[in-house]
KOLGU-4560 file (N, C-alpha, C; in nm, 3 decimals, padded with zeros to 5 digits):
<recs>
<n_xx: 04.838 n_yy: -01.123 n_zz: 32.947 ca_xx: 04.913 ca_yy: -01.193 ca_zz: 32.955 c_xx: 04.838 c_yy: -01.256 c_zz: 33.089 mol: A seq: 1 type: UNK>
<n_xx: 04.893 n_yy: -01.360 n_zz: 33.164 ca_xx: 04.882 ca_yy: -01.417 ca_zz: 33.270 c_xx: 04.966 c_yy: -01.421 c_zz: 33.351 mol: A seq: 2 type: UNK>
<n_xx: 04.915 n_yy: -01.415 n_zz: 33.514 ca_xx: 05.001 ca_yy: -01.442 ca_zz: 33.584 c_xx: 04.900 c_yy: -01.558 c_zz: 33.719 mol: A seq: 3 type: UNK>
<n_xx: 04.965 n_yy: -01.714 n_zz: 33.739 ca_xx: 04.935 ca_yy: -01.777 ca_zz: 33.810 c_xx: 04.789 c_yy: -01.789 c_zz: 33.772 mol: A seq: 4 type: UNK>
<n_xx: 04.822 n_yy: -01.828 n_zz: 33.593 ca_xx: 04.691 ca_yy: -01.923 ca_zz: 33.588 c_xx: 04.545 c_yy: -01.770 c_zz: 33.581 mol: A seq: 5 type: UNK>
<n_xx: 04.587 n_yy: -01.654 n_zz: 33.612 ca_xx: 04.465 ca_yy: -01.580 ca_zz: 33.540 c_xx: 04.520 c_yy: -01.494 c_zz: 33.508 mol: A seq: 6 type: UNK>
<n_xx: 04.436 n_yy: -01.397 n_zz: 33.404 ca_xx: 04.467 ca_yy: -01.296 ca_zz: 33.321 c_xx: 04.540 c_yy: -01.162 c_zz: 33.387 mol: A seq: 7 type: UNK>
<n_xx: 04.620 n_yy: -01.127 n_zz: 33.289 ca_xx: 04.681 ca_yy: -00.936 ca_zz: 33.364 c_xx: 04.679 c_yy: -00.911 c_zz: 33.297 mol: A seq: 8 type: UNK>
<n_xx: 04.622 n_yy: -00.764 n_zz: 33.296 ca_xx: 04.640 ca_yy: -00.642 ca_zz: 33.233 c_xx: 04.795 c_yy: -00.528 c_zz: 33.220 mol: A seq: 9 type: UNK>
<n_xx: 04.775 n_yy: -00.551 n_zz: 33.129 ca_xx: 04.915 ca_yy: -00.436 ca_zz: 33.118 c_xx: 04.910 c_yy: -00.317 c_zz: 33.007 mol: A seq: 10 type: UNK>
<n_xx: 04.996 n_yy: -00.235 n_zz: 33.085 ca_xx: 05.000 ca_yy: -00.130 ca_zz: 32.971 c_xx: 05.088 c_yy: -00.126 c_zz: 32.898 mol: A seq: 11 type: UNK>
<n_xx: 05.066 n_yy: -00.049 n_zz: 32.812 ca_xx: 05.169 ca_yy: -00.033 ca_zz: 32.693 c_xx: 05.180 c_yy: 00.108 c_zz: 32.619 mol: A seq: 12 type: UNK>
<n_xx: 05.317 n_yy: 00.178 n_zz: 32.527 ca_xx: 05.260 ca_yy: 00.252 ca_zz: 32.482 c_xx: 05.325 c_yy: 00.152 c_zz: 32.398 mol: A seq: 13 type: UNK>
<n_xx: 05.249 n_yy: 00.207 n_zz: 32.263 ca_xx: 05.287 ca_yy: 00.194 ca_zz: 32.098 c_xx: 05.308 c_yy: 00.291 c_zz: 32.032 mol: A seq: 14 type: UNK>
<n_xx: 05.449 n_yy: 00.229 n_zz: 32.025 ca_xx: 05.564 ca_yy: 00.304 ca_zz: 31.946 c_xx: 05.628 c_yy: 00.351 c_zz: 31.854 mol: A seq: 15 type: UNK>
<n_xx: 05.512 n_yy: 00.236 n_zz: 31.761 ca_xx: 05.585 ca_yy: 00.277 ca_zz: 31.668 c_xx: 05.369 c_yy: 00.182 c_zz: 31.574 mol: A seq: 16 type: UNK>
<n_xx: 05.321 n_yy: 00.230 n_zz: 31.424 ca_xx: 05.285 ca_yy: 00.142 ca_zz: 31.386 c_xx: 05.281 c_yy: 00.198 c_zz: 31.228 mol: A seq: 17 type: UNK>
<n_xx: 05.274 n_yy: 00.068 n_zz: 31.180 ca_xx: 05.277 ca_yy: 00.094 ca_zz: 31.021 c_xx: 05.230 c_yy: -00.016 c_zz: 30.974 mol: A seq: 18 type: UNK>
<n_xx: 05.120 n_yy: 00.029 n_zz: 30.880 ca_xx: 04.994 ca_yy: -00.074 ca_zz: 30.844 c_xx: 04.887 c_yy: -00.071 c_zz: 30.968 mol: A seq: 19 type: UNK>
<n_xx: 04.880 n_yy: -00.296 n_zz: 30.939 ca_xx: 04.827 ca_yy: -00.304 ca_zz: 31.049 c_xx: 04.891 c_yy: -00.366 c_zz: 31.123 mol: A seq: 20 type: UNK>
<n_xx: 05.034 n_yy: -00.360 n_zz: 31.154 ca_xx: 05.107 ca_yy: -00.351 ca_zz: 31.273 c_xx: 05.101 c_yy: -00.276 c_zz: 31.381 mol: A seq: 21 type: UNK>
<n_xx: 05.157 n_yy: -00.285 n_zz: 31.477 ca_xx: 05.195 ca_yy: -00.209 ca_zz: 31.588 c_xx: 05.324 c_yy: -00.255 c_zz: 31.622 mol: A seq: 22 type: UNK>
<n_xx: 05.425 n_yy: -00.199 n_zz: 31.705 ca_xx: 05.528 ca_yy: -00.186 ca_zz: 31.740 c_xx: 05.600 c_yy: -00.140 c_zz: 31.937 mol: A seq: 23 type: UNK>
<n_xx: 05.617 n_yy: -00.237 n_zz: 31.996 ca_xx: 05.600 ca_yy: -00.255 ca_zz: 32.114 c_xx: 05.780 c_yy: -00.264 c_zz: 32.229 mol: A seq: 24 type: UNK>
<n_xx: 05.765 n_yy: -00.182 n_zz: 32.284 ca_xx: 05.896 ca_yy: -00.202 ca_zz: 32.331 c_xx: 05.934 c_yy: -00.279 c_zz: 32.546 mol: A seq: 25 type: UNK>
<n_xx: 06.021 n_yy: -00.351 n_zz: 32.558 ca_xx: 06.002 ca_yy: -00.331 ca_zz: 32.708 c_xx: 06.121 c_yy: -00.409 c_zz: 32.775 mol: A seq: 26 type: UNK>
<n_xx: 06.126 n_yy: -00.444 n_zz: 32.939 ca_xx: 06.272 ca_yy: -00.507 ca_zz: 32.927 c_xx: 06.290 c_yy: -00.594 c_zz: 32.993 mol: A seq: 27 type: UNK>
<n_xx: 06.353 n_yy: -00.703 n_zz: 32.891 ca_xx: 06.368 ca_yy: -00.848 ca_zz: 32.866 c_xx: 06.390 c_yy: -00.903 c_zz: 33.020 mol: A seq: 28 type: UNK>
<n_xx: 06.416 n_yy: -00.853 n_zz: 33.097 ca_xx: 06.406 ca_yy: -00.874 ca_zz: 33.261 c_xx: 06.238 c_yy: -00.924 c_zz: 33.296 mol: A seq: 29 type: UNK>
<n_xx: 06.209 n_yy: -00.818 n_zz: 33.240 ca_xx: 06.022 ca_yy: -00.811 ca_zz: 33.275 c_xx: 05.896 c_yy: -00.942 c_zz: 33.278 mol: A seq: 30 type: UNK>
<n_xx: 05.843 n_yy: -00.986 n_zz: 33.399 ca_xx: 05.804 ca_yy: -01.108 ca_zz: 33.386 c_xx: 05.683 c_yy: -01.088 c_zz: 33.254 mol: A seq: 31 type: UNK>
<n_xx: 05.640 n_yy: -00.986 n_zz: 33.213 ca_xx: 05.595 ca_yy: -00.963 ca_zz: 33.067 c_xx: 05.589 c_yy: -01.085 c_zz: 32.958 mol: A seq: 32 type: UNK>
<n_xx: 05.723 n_yy: -01.010 n_zz: 32.925 ca_xx: 05.792 ca_yy: -01.069 ca_zz: 32.842 c_xx: 05.865 c_yy: -01.149 c_zz: 32.829 mol: A seq: 33 type: UNK>
<n_xx: 05.884 n_yy: -01.240 n_zz: 32.940 ca_xx: 05.829 ca_yy: -01.418 ca_zz: 32.972 c_xx: 05.712 c_yy: -01.473 c_zz: 32.906 mol: A seq: 34 type: UNK>
<n_xx: 05.599 n_yy: -01.420 n_zz: 32.980 ca_xx: 05.499 ca_yy: -01.465 ca_zz: 32.945 c_xx: 05.476 c_yy: -01.415 c_zz: 32.777 mol: A seq: 35 type: UNK>
<n_xx: 05.469 n_yy: -01.327 n_zz: 32.794 ca_xx: 05.471 ca_yy: -01.321 ca_zz: 32.600 c_xx: 05.546 c_yy: -01.420 c_zz: 32.536 mol: A seq: 36 type: UNK>
<n_xx: 05.673 n_yy: -01.448 n_zz: 32.580 ca_xx: 05.668 ca_yy: -01.547 ca_zz: 32.506 c_xx: 05.646 c_yy: -01.707 c_zz: 32.490 mol: A seq: 37 type: UNK>
<n_xx: 05.651 n_yy: -01.754 n_zz: 32.587 ca_xx: 05.529 ca_yy: -01.862 ca_zz: 32.613 c_xx: 05.386 c_yy: -01.865 c_zz: 32.582 mol: A seq: 38 type: UNK>
<n_xx: 05.321 n_yy: -01.704 n_zz: 32.551 ca_xx: 05.198 ca_yy: -01.731 ca_zz: 32.491 c_xx: 05.215 c_yy: -01.583 c_zz: 32.397 mol: A seq: 39 type: UNK>
<n_xx: 05.192 n_yy: -01.559 n_zz: 32.275 ca_xx: 05.269 ca_yy: -01.497 ca_zz: 32.197 c_xx: 05.087 c_yy: -01.448 c_zz: 32.123 mol: A seq: 40 type: UNK>
<n_xx: 04.989 n_yy: -01.471 n_zz: 32.194 ca_xx: 04.849 ca_yy: -01.462 ca_zz: 32.122 c_xx: 04.801 c_yy: -01.306 c_zz: 32.231 mol: A seq: 41 type: UNK>
<n_xx: 04.780 n_yy: -01.215 n_zz: 32.218 ca_xx: 04.713 ca_yy: -01.090 ca_zz: 32.241 c_xx: 04.606 c_yy: -00.988 c_zz: 32.219 mol: A seq: 42 type: UNK>
<n_xx: 04.541 n_yy: -00.915 n_zz: 32.291 ca_xx: 04.414 ca_yy: -00.852 ca_zz: 32.263 c_xx: 04.498 c_yy: -00.713 c_zz: 32.302 mol: A seq: 43 type: UNK>
<n_xx: 04.415 n_yy: -00.641 n_zz: 32.250 ca_xx: 04.487 ca_yy: -00.481 ca_zz: 32.307 c_xx: 04.281 c_yy: -00.357 c_zz: 32.301 mol: A seq: 44 type: UNK>
<n_xx: 04.289 n_yy: -00.340 n_zz: 32.380 ca_xx: 04.240 ca_yy: -00.219 ca_zz: 32.410 c_xx: 04.258 c_yy: -00.069 c_zz: 32.358 mol: A seq: 45 type: UNK>
<n_xx: 04.216 n_yy: -00.011 n_zz: 32.334 ca_xx: 04.185 ca_yy: 00.130 ca_zz: 32.285 c_xx: 04.106 c_yy: 00.204 c_zz: 32.282 mol: A seq: 46 type: UNK>
<n_xx: 04.163 n_yy: 00.301 n_zz: 32.385 ca_xx: 03.974 ca_yy: 00.446 ca_zz: 32.350 c_xx: 03.987 c_yy: 00.535 c_zz: 32.382 mol: A seq: 47 type: UNK>
<n_xx: 03.962 n_yy: 00.634 n_zz: 32.288 ca_xx: 03.940 ca_yy: 00.747 ca_zz: 32.259 c_xx: 03.751 c_yy: 00.852 c_zz: 32.289 mol: A seq: 48 type: UNK>
<n_xx: 03.745 n_yy: 00.949 n_zz: 32.371 ca_xx: 03.613 ca_yy: 00.980 ca_zz: 32.317 c_xx: 03.514 c_yy: 00.866 c_zz: 32.343 mol: A seq: 49 type: UNK>
<n_xx: 03.404 n_yy: 00.819 n_zz: 32.260 ca_xx: 03.262 ca_yy: 00.731 ca_zz: 32.206 c_xx: 03.382 c_yy: 00.559 c_zz: 32.156 mol: A seq: 50 type: UNK>
<n_xx: 03.470 n_yy: 00.612 n_zz: 32.138 ca_xx: 03.533 ca_yy: 00.491 ca_zz: 32.054 c_xx: 03.654 c_yy: 00.470 c_zz: 32.101 mol: A seq: 51 type: UNK>
<n_xx: 03.587 n_yy: 00.273 n_zz: 32.103 ca_xx: 03.642 ca_yy: 00.148 ca_zz: 32.155 c_xx: 03.738 c_yy: 00.140 c_zz: 32.040 mol: A seq: 52 type: UNK>
<n_xx: 03.858 n_yy: 00.054 n_zz: 32.006 ca_xx: 03.855 ca_yy: -00.028 ca_zz: 31.944 c_xx: 03.914 c_yy: -00.125 c_zz: 31.956 mol: A seq: 53 type: UNK>
<n_xx: 03.954 n_yy: -00.278 n_zz: 31.928 ca_xx: 04.018 ca_yy: -00.388 ca_zz: 31.960 c_xx: 04.049 c_yy: -00.516 c_zz: 31.883 mol: A seq: 54 type: UNK>
<n_xx: 04.161 n_yy: -00.477 n_zz: 31.876 ca_xx: 04.248 ca_yy: -00.552 ca_zz: 31.845 c_xx: 04.311 c_yy: -00.726 c_zz: 31.891 mol: A seq: 55 type: UNK>
<n_xx: 04.344 n_yy: -00.803 n_zz: 31.823 ca_xx: 04.433 ca_yy: -00.898 ca_zz: 31.808 c_xx: 04.490 c_yy: -00.959 c_zz: 31.744 mol: A seq: 56 type: UNK>
<n_xx: 04.655 n_yy: -01.013 n_zz: 31.776 ca_xx: 04.706 ca_yy: -01.068 ca_zz: 31.710 c_xx: 04.825 c_yy: -01.226 c_zz: 31.793 mol: A seq: 57 type: UNK>
<n_xx: 04.873 n_yy: -01.220 n_zz: 31.668 ca_xx: 05.025 ca_yy: -01.286 ca_zz: 31.741 c_xx: 05.128 c_yy: -01.240 c_zz: 31.783 mol: A seq: 58 type: UNK>
<n_xx: 05.220 n_yy: -01.215 n_zz: 31.843 ca_xx: 05.327 ca_yy: -01.128 ca_zz: 31.879 c_xx: 05.455 c_yy: -01.211 c_zz: 31.848 mol: A seq: 59 type: UNK>
<n_xx: 05.490 n_yy: -01.105 n_zz: 31.769 ca_xx: 05.673 ca_yy: -01.108 ca_zz: 31.638 c_xx: 05.754 c_yy: -00.997 c_zz: 31.741 mol: A seq: 60 type: UNK>
<n_xx: 05.843 n_yy: -01.084 n_zz: 31.777 ca_xx: 05.980 ca_yy: -01.071 ca_zz: 31.869 c_xx: 06.096 c_yy: -01.044 c_zz: 31.772 mol: A seq: 61 type: UNK>
<n_xx: 06.058 n_yy: -01.089 n_zz: 31.618 ca_xx: 06.175 ca_yy: -01.080 ca_zz: 31.489 c_xx: 06.111 c_yy: -00.942 c_zz: 31.439 mol: A seq: 62 type: UNK>
<n_xx: 06.182 n_yy: -00.850 n_zz: 31.527 ca_xx: 06.174 ca_yy: -00.650 ca_zz: 31.468 c_xx: 06.393 c_yy: -00.664 c_zz: 31.434 mol: A seq: 63 type: UNK>
<n_xx: 06.356 n_yy: -00.596 n_zz: 31.277 ca_xx: 06.449 ca_yy: -00.565 ca_zz: 31.184 c_xx: 06.531 c_yy: -00.434 c_zz: 31.307 mol: A seq: 64 type: UNK>
<n_xx: 06.666 n_yy: -00.455 n_zz: 31.262 ca_xx: 06.745 ca_yy: -00.360 ca_zz: 31.405 c_xx: 06.719 c_yy: -00.248 c_zz: 31.363 mol: A seq: 65 type: UNK>
<n_xx: 06.738 n_yy: -00.150 n_zz: 31.193 ca_xx: 06.693 ca_yy: -00.050 ca_zz: 31.204 c_xx: 06.537 c_yy: 00.019 c_zz: 31.295 mol: A seq: 66 type: UNK>
<n_xx: 06.435 n_yy: -00.096 n_zz: 31.259 ca_xx: 06.391 ca_yy: -00.055 ca_zz: 31.323 c_xx: 06.378 c_yy: -00.027 c_zz: 31.458 mol: A seq: 67 type: UNK>
<n_xx: 06.464 n_yy: -00.187 n_zz: 31.532 ca_xx: 06.482 ca_yy: -00.114 ca_zz: 31.660 c_xx: 06.547 c_yy: 00.015 c_zz: 31.710 mol: A seq: 68 type: UNK>
<n_xx: 06.633 n_yy: 00.085 n_zz: 31.643 ca_xx: 06.724 ca_yy: 00.203 ca_zz: 31.631 c_xx: 06.613 c_yy: 00.309 c_zz: 31.650 mol: A seq: 69 type: UNK>
<n_xx: 06.453 n_yy: 00.274 n_zz: 31.572 ca_xx: 06.347 ca_yy: 00.404 ca_zz: 31.532 c_xx: 06.354 c_yy: 00.459 c_zz: 31.647 mol: A seq: 70 type: UNK>
<n_xx: 06.291 n_yy: 00.276 n_zz: 31.679 ca_xx: 06.170 ca_yy: 00.329 ca_zz: 31.815 c_xx: 06.262 c_yy: 00.416 c_zz: 31.925 mol: A seq: 71 type: UNK>
<n_xx: 06.373 n_yy: 00.342 n_zz: 31.973 ca_xx: 06.478 ca_yy: 00.355 ca_zz: 32.056 c_xx: 06.480 c_yy: 00.590 c_zz: 32.060 mol: A seq: 72 type: UNK>
<n_xx: 06.530 n_yy: 00.572 n_zz: 31.948 ca_xx: 06.560 ca_yy: 00.690 ca_zz: 31.880 c_xx: 06.441 c_yy: 00.839 c_zz: 31.873 mol: A seq: 73 type: UNK>
<n_xx: 06.343 n_yy: 00.758 n_zz: 31.841 ca_xx: 06.239 ca_yy: 00.822 ca_zz: 31.833 c_xx: 06.152 c_yy: 00.910 c_zz: 31.981 mol: A seq: 74 type: UNK>
<n_xx: 06.183 n_yy: 00.808 n_zz: 32.074 ca_xx: 06.109 ca_yy: 00.806 ca_zz: 32.198 c_xx: 06.197 c_yy: 00.919 c_zz: 32.337 mol: A seq: 75 type: UNK>
<n_xx: 06.142 n_yy: 00.957 n_zz: 32.362 ca_xx: 06.224 ca_yy: 01.053 ca_zz: 32.447 c_xx: 06.257 c_yy: 00.957 c_zz: 32.551 mol: A seq: 76 type: UNK>
<n_xx: 06.165 n_yy: 00.883 n_zz: 32.620 ca_xx: 06.162 ca_yy: 00.835 ca_zz: 32.729 c_xx: 06.312 c_yy: 00.699 c_zz: 32.703 mol: A seq: 77 type: UNK>
<n_xx: 06.250 n_yy: 00.639 n_zz: 32.643 ca_xx: 06.337 ca_yy: 00.575 ca_zz: 32.635 c_xx: 06.559 c_yy: 00.527 c_zz: 32.626 mol: A seq: 78 type: UNK>
<n_xx: 06.584 n_yy: 00.688 n_zz: 32.645 ca_xx: 06.652 ca_yy: 00.679 ca_zz: 32.628 c_xx: 06.720 c_yy: 00.725 c_zz: 32.731 mol: A seq: 79 type: UNK>
<n_xx: 06.582 n_yy: 00.796 n_zz: 32.819 ca_xx: 06.658 ca_yy: 00.823 ca_zz: 32.983 c_xx: 06.629 c_yy: 00.663 c_zz: 33.090 mol: A seq: 80 type: UNK>
<n_xx: 06.607 n_yy: 00.540 n_zz: 33.048 ca_xx: 06.605 ca_yy: 00.463 ca_zz: 33.134 c_xx: 06.677 c_yy: 00.393 c_zz: 33.099 mol: A seq: 81 type: UNK>
<n_xx: 06.737 n_yy: 00.350 n_zz: 32.929 ca_xx: 06.803 ca_yy: 00.264 ca_zz: 32.894 c_xx: 06.933 c_yy: 00.303 c_zz: 32.749 mol: A seq: 82 type: UNK>
<n_xx: 06.963 n_yy: 00.230 n_zz: 32.854 ca_xx: 07.173 ca_yy: 00.332 ca_zz: 32.780 c_xx: 07.181 c_yy: 00.314 c_zz: 32.615 mol: A seq: 83 type: UNK>
<n_xx: 07.126 n_yy: 00.211 n_zz: 32.625 ca_xx: 07.107 ca_yy: 00.141 ca_zz: 32.429 c_xx: 07.031 c_yy: 00.066 c_zz: 32.474 mol: A seq: 84 type: UNK>
<n_xx: 06.967 n_yy: 00.133 n_zz: 32.302 ca_xx: 06.850 ca_yy: 00.042 ca_zz: 32.186 c_xx: 06.830 c_yy: -00.126 c_zz: 32.221 mol: A seq: 85 type: UNK>
<n_xx: 06.892 n_yy: -00.160 n_zz: 32.259 ca_xx: 07.024 ca_yy: -00.256 ca_zz: 32.246 c_xx: 06.945 c_yy: -00.362 c_zz: 32.392 mol: A seq: 86 type: UNK>
<n_xx: 06.959 n_yy: -00.258 n_zz: 32.512 ca_xx: 06.910 ca_yy: -00.354 ca_zz: 32.618 c_xx: 06.806 c_yy: -00.339 c_zz: 32.684 mol: A seq: 87 type: UNK>
<n_xx: 06.664 n_yy: -00.355 n_zz: 32.529 ca_xx: 06.563 ca_yy: -00.324 ca_zz: 32.514 c_xx: 06.466 c_yy: -00.483 c_zz: 32.474 mol: A seq: 88 type: UNK>
<n_xx: 06.366 n_yy: -00.559 n_zz: 32.472 ca_xx: 06.316 ca_yy: -00.633 ca_zz: 32.379 c_xx: 06.188 c_yy: -00.574 c_zz: 32.327 mol: A seq: 89 type: UNK>
<n_xx: 06.193 n_yy: -00.549 n_zz: 32.197 ca_xx: 06.145 ca_yy: -00.525 ca_zz: 32.097 c_xx: 05.988 c_yy: -00.637 c_zz: 32.032 mol: A seq: 90 type: UNK>
<n_xx: 05.896 n_yy: -00.603 n_zz: 31.990 ca_xx: 05.780 ca_yy: -00.695 ca_zz: 31.994 c_xx: 05.740 c_yy: -00.648 c_zz: 31.945 mol: A seq: 91 type: UNK>
<n_xx: 05.739 n_yy: -00.676 n_zz: 31.796 ca_xx: 05.530 ca_yy: -00.636 ca_zz: 31.639 c_xx: 05.429 c_yy: -00.720 c_zz: 31.691 mol: A seq: 92 type: UNK>
<n_xx: 05.359 n_yy: -00.622 n_zz: 31.743 ca_xx: 05.197 ca_yy: -00.738 ca_zz: 31.660 c_xx: 05.088 c_yy: -00.699 c_zz: 31.610 mol: A seq: 93 type: UNK>
<n_xx: 05.105 n_yy: -00.804 n_zz: 31.451 ca_xx: 05.043 ca_yy: -00.798 ca_zz: 31.349 c_xx: 04.905 c_yy: -00.805 c_zz: 31.367 mol: A seq: 94 type: UNK>
<n_xx: 04.738 n_yy: -00.711 n_zz: 31.346 ca_xx: 04.655 ca_yy: -00.716 ca_zz: 31.356 c_xx: 04.598 c_yy: -00.829 c_zz: 31.280 mol: A seq: 95 type: UNK>
<n_xx: 04.565 n_yy: -00.887 n_zz: 31.356 ca_xx: 04.521 ca_yy: -01.049 ca_zz: 31.299 c_xx: 04.272 c_yy: -00.979 c_zz: 31.293 mol: A seq: 96 type: UNK>
<n_xx: 04.337 n_yy: -00.980 n_zz: 31.395 ca_xx: 04.152 ca_yy: -00.919 ca_zz: 31.395 c_xx: 04.101 c_yy: -00.795 c_zz: 31.497 mol: A seq: 97 type: UNK>
<n_xx: 04.081 n_yy: -00.710 n_zz: 31.473 ca_xx: 03.965 ca_yy: -00.558 ca_zz: 31.488 c_xx: 03.822 c_yy: -00.567 c_zz: 31.493 mol: A seq: 98 type: UNK>
<n_xx: 03.781 n_yy: -00.522 n_zz: 31.616 ca_xx: 03.671 ca_yy: -00.462 ca_zz: 31.599 c_xx: 03.652 c_yy: -00.350 c_zz: 31.651 mol: A seq: 99 type: UNK>
<n_xx: 03.580 n_yy: -00.244 n_zz: 31.612 ca_xx: 03.539 ca_yy: -00.082 ca_zz: 31.601 c_xx: 03.443 c_yy: -00.075 c_zz: 31.716 mol: A seq: 100 type: UNK>
<n_xx: 03.388 n_yy: -00.021 n_zz: 31.814 ca_xx: 03.275 ca_yy: 00.008 ca_zz: 31.823 c_xx: 03.242 c_yy: 00.181 c_zz: 31.904 mol: A seq: 101 type: UNK>
<n_xx: 03.134 n_yy: 00.219 n_zz: 31.827 ca_xx: 03.116 ca_yy: 00.364 ca_zz: 31.896 c_xx: 02.931 c_yy: 00.359 c_zz: 31.929 mol: A seq: 102 type: UNK>
</recs>
């Protein structure tokens, strides 16, 4: 995302992965949610040991209600922070590009 036309790194937990799509949740009142709506193009970097993976794609805010409930029910942190699954904004990242570095 960007703040004042400068890149802004965000830390997100991947809530679910289905094939080449990653799912995330955030609070709809957060700046990051508004910024993703304005510019849905995303790149993420994950690293474990000496392996890095860069993924890029365009965020999709149309997440099925059944999947939204599953994400809420299967993450022990979310019910502690939010009273209901519908208090969150969910989005998917279909991976359009991927680079693998070792």
